[in-house]
ZAFIBA-526131 format. One record per residue: z, y, x of N, C-alpha, C, O in turn; residue in one letter. Coordinates in steps of 0.1 Angstrom, whole numbers, padded with zeros to 4 digits, always signed. Each point is the difference from the previous one (the first is absolute). Layout:
ZYXZYXZYXZYXA
...
# end
This chain:
-0099-0049+0225+0003-0004-0014+0015-0004-0001+0006-0006+0009M
+0000+0009-0020+0014-0002-0002+0002-0015-0003-0008-0007-0006Y
+0020+0002+0009+0003-0014-0002+0003-0003-0014-0003-0011-0005N
+0009+0020-0002+0002-0002-0015+0000+0013-0007+0000+0011+0006N
-0001-0012-0019-0002+0012-0009+0011+0010+0002-0002+0012+0000F
+0015-0017+0001+0011+0010+0000+0001+0008+0013+0008+0009+0001Y
-0016-0013+0009+0000+0008+0013-0008+0013-0001+0001+0009+0008E
-0010-0009-0018-0010+0011-0001+0007+0013-0004+0007+0001-0009I
-0010+0010+0017+0005+0013-0004-0006+0006-0012-0012+0001-0002P
+0021+0002-0008-0005+0005-0013+0011+0009-0005+0012-0004+0000L
-0015+0016-0005+0010+0009-0006+0002-0003-0015-0009-0005-0006K
+0020+0010+0001+0003-0001-0014-0008+0012-0007-0006+0008+0007S
+0006-0008-0020-0007+0011-0007+0007+0013+0003-0007+0011-0001A
+0019-0011+0004+0007+0013+0004+0000+0003+0015+0006+0010+0004D
-0014-0018+0003-0002+0003+0015+0010-0006+0009+0000+0003+0012G
+0009-0012-0017+0009-0007+0009-0007-0010+0009-0008-0008-0005E
+0012+0008+0018-0006-0010+0009+0005-0014-0002+0010-0002-0007E
-0018-0007+0013+0005-0015+0000+0003-0005-0014+0010-0007-0002N
-0019+0011-0007+0002-0004-0014+0001-0015-0002+0008-0005-0009F
-0015-0003+0017-0001-0015-0002+0013-0007+0005+0002-0012-0004L
+0006+0019+0011+0012-0007+0006+0009-0006-0011+0005-0011+0001D
-0004+0018-0012+0009-0004-0011-0005-0013-0007+0008-0006-0008Q
-0020+0002+0010-0006-0011-0007+0001-0013+0008-0004-0011-0005F
+0008+0012+0018+0001-0012+0008+0009-0010-0006+0011+0003-0005K
-0015-0016+0005+0007-0011-0006-0002-0001-0015+0006-0009-0007G
-0015+0017+0001-0003+0000-0014-0014-0006-0002-0008+0001+0009K
+0005-0006-0020-0013-0004-0005-0006+0013-0006+0006+0005-0009V
-0017+0000+0013-0005+0013-0004-0014-0001-0005-0009-0006+0006T
+0006+0013-0017-0013+0002-0006-0005+0014+0004+0007+0009-0004L
-0018-0008+0011-0005+0013+0004-0013+0003-0009-0008-0009-0001V
+0008+0021-0005-0011+0003-0009-0005+0014+0004+0008+0009+0002I
-0021-0007-0002-0006+0013+0002-0002+0006-0014-0006-0006-0009N
+0011+0018+0007+0001+0007-0013-0006+0014+0001-0003+0005+0011V
+0001+0001-0022-0004+0014-0002+0007+0005-0012+0010-0005-0005T
-0016+0015-0001+0005+0005-0013-0006-0007-0012+0001-0013+0000G
-0007+0020-0009-0005-0006-0012-0014-0006+0002-0009+0007+0003D
+0008-0020-0005-0013-0007+0001+0000-0012-0009+0010-0003-0006C
-0021-0004+0006-0001-0012-0009+0010-0011+0003+0003-0008-0008G
+0001+0008+0021+0010-0011+0004+0014+0005-0001+0009-0008+0003N
-0007+0021-0007+0014+0005+0000+0010-0008-0008+0012+0000+0003A
-0016-0006-0014+0009-0008-0008+0007-0011+0009+0011-0005-0004P
-0017+0002+0015+0007-0010+0008+0013+0005+0006+0009-0008+0004Q
-0007+0021-0003+0013+0006+0003+0011-0007-0008+0010-0004+0005Y
-0012+0003-0018+0010-0005-0009+0001-0015+0001+0011-0005+0000G
-0022-0002+0002+0000-0015+0001+0008-0003+0013+0008-0010+0000V
-0011+0017+0011+0007-0003+0012+0015+0003-0001+0008-0006+0007I
-0005+0017-0014+0014+0003-0002+0008-0012-0007+0011-0003+0003E
-0018-0003-0013+0006-0011-0006+0003-0012+0010+0011-0006-0001E
-0021+0004+0009+0002-0011+0010+0011+0004+0010+0009-0008+0004I
-0008+0021+0000+0010+0005+0009+0014-0002-0006+0009-0005+0006Y
-0007+0008-0019+0012-0001-0007+0005-0015-0001+0012-0003+0001Q
-0022-0006-0002+0003-0014-0001+0006-0006+0013+0009-0008+0000T
-0014+0013+0012+0003-0006+0012+0008+0009+0010+0004-0005+0011Y
-0001+0017-0014+0005+0009+0010+0014-0004+0005+0004+0003+0011K
+0004-0009-0020+0013-0004+0004+0000-0013+0008+0011-0004+0005D
-0022-0002-0003-0002-0012+0008-0005+0003+0014-0002-0009+0008L
-0001+0022-0005-0005+0003+0013-0015+0004+0000-0007-0002+0010G
+0002+0006-0021-0014+0004-0002-0001+0016-0001+0008+0006-0006F
-0018-0001+0013-0002+0015+0000-0015+0003-0002-0008-0009+0002E
+0005+0021-0007-0013+0005-0002-0002+0013+0008+0009+0008-0001V
-0020-0007+0008-0003+0012+0007-0013+0006-0006-0011-0007+0001I
+0011+0018-0007-0012+0007-0004-0005+0010+0010+0007+0009+0004A
-0020-0011+0001-0005+0008+0010-0012+0009-0006-0010-0006-0002I
+0012+0018+0000-0010+0009-0006-0012+0002+0009+0002+0002+0012P
-0014-0002-0018-0012+0004+0007-0010+0006-0010+0001-0002-0012T
-0010+0011+0017-0010+0006-0008-0014-0006+0002-0009+0007-0004N
+0009-0018+0011-0013-0005+0004-0009-0005-0011-0012-0003+0002D
+0018+0000-0014-0008-0005-0011+0001+0009-0012+0002-0005-0011Y
-0003+0018+0013+0002+0009-0011-0013+0008-0001-0007+0003+0009C
+0004+0001-0022-0012+0007-0003-0003+0000-0014+0006-0008-0008G
-0016+0016+0003-0004+0000-0014-0003-0014-0006-0007-0008+0007P
+0013+0005-0018-0002-0013-0007+0008-0011+0006+0000-0012-0004N
+0008+0015+0015+0008-0010+0007+0015+0004-0002+0008-0009-0002L
-0005+0022+0004+0013+0005-0002-0001+0012-0010-0011+0005-0002T
+0022-0002-0004-0001+0009-0012+0009+0012+0001+0010+0001+0007Y
-0014+0009-0015+0008+0012-0002+0003+0007+0013-0009+0002+0008G
+0022+0002-0006+0003+0007+0013-0001-0009+0012+0000+0005+0011E
-0002-0018-0013-0001-0009+0011-0015-0004+0003-0002-0010+0007H
-0007+0017-0013-0014-0004+0002-0004-0001+0014-0009-0008+0004V
+0015+0016+0005-0003-0001+0014+0012-0005+0008+0001+0002+0012Y
+0008-0008-0019+0012-0005+0007+0012+0008-0001+0001+0009-0008G
+0009-0012+0016+0013+0007+0000+0001+0008+0013-0004-0004+0011C
+0010+0016-0012+0001+0009+0012+0011-0005+0009-0001+0001+0012E
+0011-0008-0018+0011-0005+0008+0004-0014-0005-0003-0004-0011T
+0011-0003+0020+0005-0013-0004+0010+0002-0012+0001-0009-0009A
+0007+0020+0009+0010+0002-0010-0006+0002-0014+0005-0004-0010T
-0018+0009+0010-0007+0002-0012-0003-0014-0007+0001-0002-0012E
-0006-0007+0021-0002-0014-0005+0013-0007-0004+0000-0006-0011A
+0010+0008+0018+0013-0006-0003+0005+0006-0014+0005-0008-0008R
-0006+0021+0006+0005+0006-0012-0009-0005-0012+0006-0002-0011D
-0019+0000+0013-0008-0005-0011+0004-0014-0004+0002-0003-0012F
+0000-0006+0022+0005-0013-0003+0013-0001-0007+0002-0007-0009G
+0007+0016+0013+0013+0000-0006+0000+0005-0014+0006-0005-0009Q
-0014+0016+0007+0000+0006-0014-0008-0008-0010+0004-0002-0011K
-0016-0003+0016-0009-0007-0010+0004-0015-0002-0002-0005-0011Q
+0007-0001+0022+0002-0015-0001+0014-0004+0004+0003-0012+0000Y
+0006+0021+0002+0014-0003+0003+0002-0008+0013+0010-0008+0001G
-0018+0011+0009+0002-0007+0013+0013+0004+0007+0004+0011+0000T
+0002-0021+0006+0012+0002+0008-0001-0004+0015+0009+0002+0008T
-0021-0009-0005-0002-0004+0014-0003+0012+0009-0003+0011-0005Y
+0002-0013+0018-0001+0011+0009-0015+0003+0004-0008-0009-0001K
+0006+0022+0004-0014+0004+0004+0001+0005+0014+0009+0006+0005F
-0020-0009+0002-0002+0005+0014-0008+0014+0000-0003+0005-0011S
+0000-0001+0023-0008+0012+0001-0014-0003-0004-0004-0012-0002E
-0004+0022+0000-0015-0001-0004-0008-0003+0013+0002+0007+0010L
-0010-0018-0011-0007-0004+0012-0015-0003-0003-0003-0001-0012V
-0005-0001+0022-0013-0005-0002+0000-0015+0000+0008-0006+0008E
-0015+0000-0017-0001-0015+0000-0011-0005+0007-0004+0006+0010S
-0002-0017-0014-0011-0007+0007-0012-0003-0009-0003-0012-0002N
-0003+0023-0003-0011-0003-0010-0012-0007+0007-0004+0003+0011P
-0003-0011-0019-0011-0007+0005-0012+0009+0003-0003+0008-0009A
-0003-0008+0021-0011+0009+0003-0012-0005-0008-0002-0012-0003P
-0007+0022-0001-0012-0003-0006+0000-0003-0015-0010-0002-0006G
+0023+0002+0001+0001-0002-0015-0006+0012-0007+0003+0012+0003E
-0010-0014-0014-0006+0011-0008+0007-0001-0013-0004-0008-0009I
+0014+0017+0007+0007+0001-0013-0001+0014-0005+0005+0009+0007I
-0011-0006-0018-0001+0013-0005+0013+0008-0001+0010-0006-0005P
-0010+0018+0010+0012+0008-0001+0009+0000+0012+0008+0009+0002G
-0010-0019+0007+0009+0000+0012-0004+0011+0009-0012+0003+0002L
+0022+0003+0005-0003+0011+0010-0008-0005+0012-0001-0012+0002P
-0006+0021+0004-0009-0004+0011+0007-0007+0012-0006-0006+0008S
+0019+0008-0007+0008-0006+0011+0002-0015-0002+0004-0006+0009K
-0008+0001-0021+0002-0014-0002-0007-0009+0010-0012+0002+0003Y
+0020-0010+0004-0005-0009+0010-0001+0007+0014-0005-0006+0009G
+0010+0019-0008-0001+0007+0012+0014+0005+0005+0000+0009+0009K
+0010-0014-0015+0014+0005+0004+0005-0010+0011-0005-0011+0002V
+0015+0016+0005+0008-0008+0010+0012-0005-0007+0009+0007-0004T
-0008-0020+0001+0011-0006-0007+0013+0002+0007+0001+0000+0012P
+0010+0002-0020+0013+0001+0006+0003-0014+0006-0005-0010-0005H
+0014+0009+0015+0003-0013+0006+0005-0010-0009-0002-0012+0002P
+0008+0016-0013+0006-0010-0010-0012-0007-0006+0001-0012-0003V
-0012+0019+0000-0011-0007-0006-0009-0007+0010-0007-0009-0003Y
+0006+0014+0015-0007-0007+0011+0007-0013+0002-0008-0010+0001Q
+0021+0009-0001+0007-0013+0002-0002-0009-0012-0003-0012+0002W
+0005+0017-0014-0001-0009-0012-0014-0005-0001-0002-0012-0003L
-0008+0020+0005-0014-0005-0002-0004-0009+0011-0007-0010-0002C
+0012+0012+0014-0002-0009+0011+0006-0014-0003-0006-0010+0003H
+0018+0010-0009+0006-0012-0003-0007-0008-0011+0001-0012+0000Q
-0008+0019-0009-0007-0007-0010-0011-0009+0006-0004-0010-0005T
-0002+0015+0017-0010-0007+0007+0006-0012+0008-0005-0011-0001I
+0016+0014+0008+0007-0010+0008+0004-0012-0009-0001-0011+0004V
+0006+0014-0015+0006-0010-0009-0010-0005-0011+0003-0008-0008K
-0015+0015+0008-0010-0004-0010+0005+0002-0014-0001-0009-0008N
+0007+0021+0005+0006+0003-0013-0008+0011-0006-0004+0010+0007I
+0001-0010-0020-0006+0011-0007-0015+0000+0002-0006-0010+0002G
+0001+0023-0002-0015+0001+0000-0005+0007+0012-0010+0008-0001H
+0016-0009+0013-0005+0005+0012+0008+0012+0005+0010+0003-0005G
-0016+0003+0016+0008+0010+0008-0002+0014-0006+0001+0009+0008N
-0002-0008-0021-0001+0014-0006+0006+0000-0013+0005-0010-0006F
-0004+0022+0000+0007+0002-0013-0011+0006-0010-0009+0007+0005M
+0011-0010-0018-0010+0004-0009+0005+0009-0012-0007+0002-0009Y
+0019+0002+0010+0005+0009-0011+0015+0002+0000+0007-0006+0008G
-0002+0014-0018+0014+0001-0001+0007-0012-0005-0006-0008-0008N
+0018+0006+0012+0008-0012-0004-0004-0013+0007+0001-0011-0007F
-0007+0012+0019+0000-0012+0008+0015-0004+0003+0008+0009+0002E
-0005-0022-0001+0014-0004+0002+0001-0010+0011-0008-0009+0001K
+0019+0010+0007+0002-0009+0011+0015-0005-0001+0009+0009-0001Y
-0007-0022+0002+0013-0005+0000+0004-0004+0014-0007-0007+0007L
+0019+0012-0002+0005-0001+0013+0013-0008+0000+0008+0003-0009V
-0006-0013+0018+0012-0007-0001+0012+0007+0008-0002+0011+0005D
+0013-0018-0005+0012+0006+0006-0001+0003+0015+0007+0009+0005K
-0016-0016+0002-0002+0002+0014-0012+0010+0003-0004+0002+0011N
-0002+0004-0022-0011+0009+0002-0013-0006+0002-0009+0006+0005G
+0007-0018-0010-0013-0007+0001-0007+0001-0014+0007-0001-0011N
-0020+0003+0011-0008+0001-0012+0000-0014-0007-0004-0010+0007L
+0007+0009-0020-0001-0012-0007-0012-0001-0008-0007-0010+0000I
+0004+0021-0008-0012+0000-0009-0005+0014-0003+0007+0010+0003N
-0019-0010-0007-0007+0013-0004-0006-0002-0014-0006-0010-0003H
+0009+0020-0005-0004+0000-0014-0010+0012-0003+0003+0011+0004Y
-0014-0014-0010-0010+0011-0002+0005+0011-0009+0010-0001-0007I
-0017+0012+0008+0005+0012-0007+0001-0001-0015+0009+0007-0006N
-0018-0015+0000+0000+0000-0015+0010-0010-0006+0001+0000-0012G
+0005-0008+0020+0009-0010-0006+0013+0007-0005+0003+0011+0004A
+0003-0018-0014+0013+0004-0006-0001+0010-0010+0011+0007-0003L
-0022-0004-0003-0001+0008-0012+0004-0008-0012-0008-0008-0004L
+0020+0009-0001+0005-0010-0009-0006+0003-0014-0006+0010-0003D
+0009-0020-0006-0007+0001-0013+0004+0012-0008-0008+0006-0007Q
+0021-0002+0007+0004+0011-0008-0007+0013+0004-0004+0008-0008N
+0002-0006+0021-0007+0012+0005-0015-0001-0003-0006+0009-0003W
+0001-0021+0005-0015-0001-0001-0004+0002-0015-0011+0005-0002E
+0020-0008-0007-0004+0002-0014-0001+0015-0003-0005+0004-0010N
+0011+0004+0018+0000+0015-0002-0012+0007+0008-0002+0012-0001R
-0005-0020+0009-0010+0006+0009-0014-0004-0004-0003-0012-0002M
-0005+0022+0000-0014-0002-0004-0007-0010+0009+0001+0002+0012A
-0009-0011-0017-0008-0009+0008+0007-0012+0005-0006-0009+0006G
+0019+0008-0008+0007-0012+0005-0001-0011-0010+0000+0002-0012R
-0001-0014+0016-0002-0012-0009+0012-0009+0001+0008+0000+0008T
-0007-0009-0018+0010-0010-0001-0001-0009+0012+0011-0004+0006Q
-0023+0001-0002-0002-0009+0012+0007+0007+0012+0007-0007+0008D
-0009+0020-0006+0007+0007+0011+0015-0001-0001+0006-0001+0010G
-0001+0003-0022+0015-0001-0002+0005-0014+0004+0010-0001+0006A
-0018-0009-0010+0004-0014+0003+0000-0002+0015+0009-0006+0006D
-0019+0011+0001+0000-0001+0014+0011+0007+0007+0006-0004+0010R
-0002+0016-0016+0011+0008+0005+0013-0008+0000+0008+0000+0009A
-0006-0008-0020+0012-0008-0001+0000-0011+0011+0010-0003+0005D
-0022-0003-0003-0001-0010+0011+0003+0006+0013+0008-0006+0008V
-0013+0018-0005+0003+0007+0013+0014+0003+0001+0006-0001+0011E
+0001+0006-0021+0014+0003+0000+0008-0012+0003+0009+0000+0008K
-0012-0011-0015+0007-0013+0003-0002-0004+0014+0010-0005+0006E
-0022+0006-0001-0003-0004+0014+0009+0008+0010+0006-0005+0009R
-0006+0019-0011+0008+0008+0009+0015-0003-0001+0006+0000+0010M
-0001-0002-0022+0014-0003-0001+0004-0013+0007+0010-0001+0006C
-0019-0009-0007+0002-0013+0007+0000+0003+0015+0009-0006+0007K
-0018+0014-0002+0000+0003+0014+0013+0007+0005+0006-0003+0010D
-0001+0013-0019+0012+0007+0003+0012-0010+0000+0008+0000+0010I
-0007-0008-0020+0011-0010+0000+0000-0009+0011+0011-0003+0006E
-0023-0002-0001+0000-0009+0011+0004+0007+0013+0008-0005+0008Q
-0012+0018-0007+0004+0008+0012+0015+0003+0001+0005+0002+0010A
+0001-0001-0022+0014+0003-0001+0009-0012+0004+0012+0002+0002L
-0017-0014-0002+0008-0012+0002+0006+0001+0014+0007-0010+0004L
# end
């Protein structure tokens, strides 16, 4: 097991080795992403947070995965995910104006035995990339989040300057009010909770940047 997050080998979306080296000494938010899905508006919310803190030593890493893609979960050309990491990156840039960096496409750590309509048969049967093996293991060690597995697109992990996990935020958090008002089935209660989650994450980032 690696001593800290920044030691883990991970390529960039363009295939460059040692992608995580550039983030050493920064406070980093790690998010698992895909193309178009119900949580995709978080691309834009996270971009807002990135713009707020990036000049203070804050970074965002988007790690594409297809582990939570399928009918009624992801849409259009992305119904079964993205063929490449650059496809996910281009989607985020075009639709939500993202400027943060994307890694290679990897397998995440889906919870085994979950029954979610539309998910591919490999759900719960993949070998997670070391980056998610480490992050999920740390959620257990530090008693953060909801256990040693992941449950959807846009799970988020906050890592400090030394590569230690600080916090884990569930996949549905951070859908802000403006986006939720445009999405069928979203409620004002959900928007209010999103504001609370956003405030909580910003406070965690500010504390880590001290």
